[in-house]
C-alpha positions in Angstrom: 0.0 0.0 0.0 2.8 2.4 1.0 4.9 1.5 -2.1 2.9 3.8 -4.4 4.0 6.8 -2.3 7.7 6.2 -2.8 9.7 8.6 -5.0 12.1 6.8 -7.4 14.5 9.6 -7.7 15.0 9.8 -4.0 15.4 6.1 -3.7 18.1 6.2 -6.4 19.8 9.1 -4.7 19.8 7.2 -1.5 21.3 4.2 -3.3 24.1 6.4 -4.6 24.9 7.6 -1.0 24.9 4.1 0.3 27.2 3.0 -2.5 29.7 5.7 -1.5 29.4 4.6 2.2 29.8 0.9 1.5 32.1 1.0 -1.5 35.6 2.2 -2.3 34.8 5.9 -1.4 35.0 7.5 -4.8 33.6 6.7 -8.2 33.7 8.1 -11.7 30.4 8.8 -13.4 30.8 5.7 -15.5 31.6 3.5 -12.5 28.6 4.8 -10.5 26.3 4.3 -13.6 27.4 0.7 -13.9 27.1 0.0 -10.2 23.6 1.5 -9.9 22.5 0.0 -13.3 21.3 3.4 -14.5 22.0 5.2 -17.7 24.8 7.9 -17.5 22.4 10.7 -18.1 20.2 9.8 -15.1 23.2 9.1 -12.9 24.8 12.5 -13.8 21.6 14.3 -12.9 21.4 12.5 -9.5 25.0 13.2 -8.7 24.7 16.9 -9.7 21.6 17.2 -7.4 23.4 15.6 -4.6 26.5 17.9 -5.2 24.1 20.9 -5.0 22.9 19.7 -1.6 26.5 19.3 -0.4 26.1 15.6 0.0 28.5 14.7 -2.8 31.7 16.5 -4.0 33.4 16.2 -7.4 37.1 16.3 -7.9 37.5 18.3 -11.1 41.0 17.0 -11.7 40.2 13.3 -11.6 36.5 13.5 -12.4 35.6 11.3 -9.5 32.8 11.8 -7.0 32.9 11.2 -3.2 30.8 12.0 -0.2 30.6 15.7 0.7 30.7 17.7 3.9 26.9 17.6 4.1 26.9 13.8 4.4 29.5 14.0 7.2 27.3 16.5 9.0 24.2 14.2 8.8 26.3 11.3 10.0 27.7 13.3 12.8 24.2 14.4 13.9 23.1 10.8 14.0 26.3 9.8 15.9 25.6 12.6 18.5 22.1 11.3 19.0 23.3 7.7 19.5 26.3 8.8 21.7 24.2 10.3 24.5 22.5 7.0 25.3 25.5 5.5 27.1 26.1 8.9 28.8 22.5 9.0 30.0 22.4 5.4 31.2 24.1 5.8 34.7 21.9 8.8 35.4 18.8 6.8 34.4 19.8 3.9 36.6 20.4 6.2 39.6 17.1 7.9 39.0 15.2 4.6 38.9 16.8 3.5 42.2 15.9 6.8 43.9 12.3 7.0 42.6 11.7 3.2 42.4 9.9 3.9 39.2 10.4 3.3 35.4 12.8 5.8 33.7 12.5 6.6 30.0 14.7 8.5 27.6 13.0 9.9 24.4 13.7 12.1 21.4 11.4 14.2 19.1 10.2 12.5 15.9 7.8 14.9 14.1 4.7 15.3 16.3 5.6 12.2 18.3 8.3 11.1 20.7 10.4 8.0 20.2 11.6 6.0 23.2 15.3 5.3 22.7 16.2 3.8 26.1 14.6 2.8 29.4 15.4 1.5 32.9 12.6 -0.6 34.4 11.3 0.1 37.9 13.2 -1.9 40.6 9.8 -2.8 41.9 8.2 -6.0 40.6 5.3 -3.9 39.2 6.0 -0.8 37.2 4.7 1.2 34.3 5.3 -0.6 31.0 7.1 1.1 28.1 9.2 -0.2 25.1 12.2 1.1 23.3 11.1 2.1 19.8 7.6 2.9 21.1 6.1 6.2 19.9 3.6 8.5 21.6 2.1 11.9 20.8 4.0 15.0 21.9 1.1 16.8 23.4 0.0 14.4 26.1 3.4 13.1 27.4 5.7 14.8 29.8 8.6 13.8 27.6 7.1 15.3 24.6 6.0 18.5 26.3 9.4 19.1 27.9 11.1 18.5 24.5 8.7 20.8 22.6 8.8 23.6 25.2 12.6 23.9 24.7 12.7 23.9 20.9 13.4 27.1 19.0 10.3 29.2 18.3 10.1 28.4 14.6 10.5 24.6 15.2 8.0 24.7 18.0 5.5 26.6 15.9 5.9 24.2 13.0 5.4 21.1 15.2 2.5 22.6 17.0 0.7 23.5 13.8 0.9 19.9 12.7 -0.5 18.4 16.0 -3.9 16.9 15.9 -5.3 17.2 19.5 -7.3 14.1 20.4 -8.5 13.1 23.8 -6.8 9.9 24.9 -8.2 10.1 28.5 -10.6 12.6 30.1 -7.6 14.5 31.3 -5.9 15.1 27.9 -5.4 18.7 26.9 -7.2 19.2 23.6 -7.2 23.0 23.5 -4.4 24.6 21.5 -4.7 27.7 23.6 -4.3 25.8 26.9 -1.4 23.8 25.4 0.5 27.0 24.5 -0.1 28.3 28.0 1.4 25.0 29.4 4.4 25.3 27.0 5.2 28.7 28.5 4.9 27.3 32.0 7.1 24.4 31.3 9.7 26.7 29.8 9.6 28.8 32.9 9.8 26.0 35.5 12.2 23.6 33.6 10.1 20.4 33.8 6.8 18.9 32.5 4.1 16.9 34.0 1.7 14.3 32.5 -1.3 14.0 34.9 -3.1 10.9 33.5 -3.2 12.5 30.0 -2.2 9.4 28.0 -3.2 6.6 30.4 -5.5 6.6 33.3 -3.9 6.3 36.8 -0.4 6.9 35.3 1.6 10.1 35.9 5.0 11.2 34.6 7.5 13.9 35.3 10.1 14.8 32.6 12.9 17.3 32.0 14.8 18.3 28.8 18.3 17.3 28.1 20.3 20.1 26.4 23.4 19.8 24.2 26.4 22.2 24.0 24.3 24.6 21.8 21.5 24.7 24.4 19.1 22.7 22.2 16.8 20.1 23.8 18.0 16.9 22.1 16.2 14.4 24.4 14.2 14.2 27.6 14.2 12.0 30.6 11.2 11.0 32.7 9.9 8.9 35.5 6.5 7.2 35.2 4.4 5.7 38.0 1.0 5.2 39.5 -0.8 8.4 40.2 -1.3 7.5 43.8 2.5 7.4 44.2 3.6 10.3 42.1 0.9 12.9 42.9 1.8 13.0 46.7 3.7 15.4 49.0 6.9 13.7 47.6 6.2 15.0 44.0 8.5 17.9 44.6 11.2 15.4 45.5 10.6 13.5 42.3 10.8 16.7 40.3 14.1 17.5 41.9 15.5 14.1 41.0 14.4 14.2 37.4 15.7 17.8 36.8 19.0 16.9 38.5 19.4 13.8 36.2 18.6 15.9 33.1 21.1 18.6 34.2 23.8 16.0 34.8 23.3 14.5 31.3 23.2 18.0 29.8 26.4 18.9 31.5 28.1 15.8 30.1 26.9 16.9 26.6 28.6 20.3 27.1 25.6 22.4 28.2 26.9 25.1 30.5 24.1 27.4 31.6 21.5 25.4 33.5 17.9 26.5 33.2 16.3 28.1 36.2 14.8 25.6 38.5 12.1 26.8 41.0 13.1 27.2 44.6 10.7 24.6 45.9 12.5 21.9 43.8 16.0 22.8 45.0 15.7 24.1 48.6 19.4 23.4 48.9 20.1 26.2 46.4 18.9 28.8 48.9 20.8 27.1 51.7 23.9 27.4 49.5 23.4 31.2 49.3 22.9 31.3 53.0 26.2 29.4 53.4 28.0 31.9 51.2 26.7 34.7 53.4 27.8 32.9 56.6 31.2 32.3 55.0 31.6 36.0 54.2 30.5 36.9 57.8 32.9 34.3 59.2 35.8 35.7 57.1 35.1 39.2 58.6 35.0 37.8 62.1 38.2 35.8 61.6 40.0 39.0 60.6 39.0 40.5 63.9 40.1 37.5 65.9 36.8 35.7 65.8 36.0 32.1 64.7 34.5 31.1 61.4 31.1 29.5 61.6 
């Protein structure tokens, strides 16, 4: 059924790129034409188009074609995406032990999220999820935290394509309300899913940022509502944001997003400690004892 939607020229261009990757690295027009079993005119047009995109380069002296810088950039982007899974794993395992709940790692995929890794709850019964599973952006804490921290143009593009459908009685289906929640998530640094995709299941997620400050993934904990939505919820939020910041730091992100004071009470204590240290220094200069 889906075969009729395929575009032959793109399939052929993809075949050429794979030939470069799997073959000897550089080909003349004649060699590529023979390898792809295409006439030289078609092969030339495909190579010229790929060259225009920066995916193929031509050596004018030898007349040979090879992969261009654009292909390297695409490969590097995929590699960066794959590389942060082992970086995130120890943070995920620690979070699962602390919260005693399932921990998920996901990336954006259009108007959906794609689960790329998980750590099961240490408890015998936990929320089920699968690597490779997809869910809508608008009703998952992972999706909302990822979308909130995209650039304005990308965010607008994705939001325009979202079809809001109620999956539970608690799912947000108003675009206006969703925009309001996006702003709140951006301000507070984390997202909640309060039974929006599955009854009796709640999730808390925070974005993972790379060295450019872009949200490239998100991490979450998922558990029963009766356990998550309790006075300990603030503690769970703190653990999730701490894990996200730890992974982000390993990816080269320097400036952490502002985290609300109720999540990190120790931050206020740290400022108090600095004040006490300054006071102690002044006392010590007068013969007193530092506190």
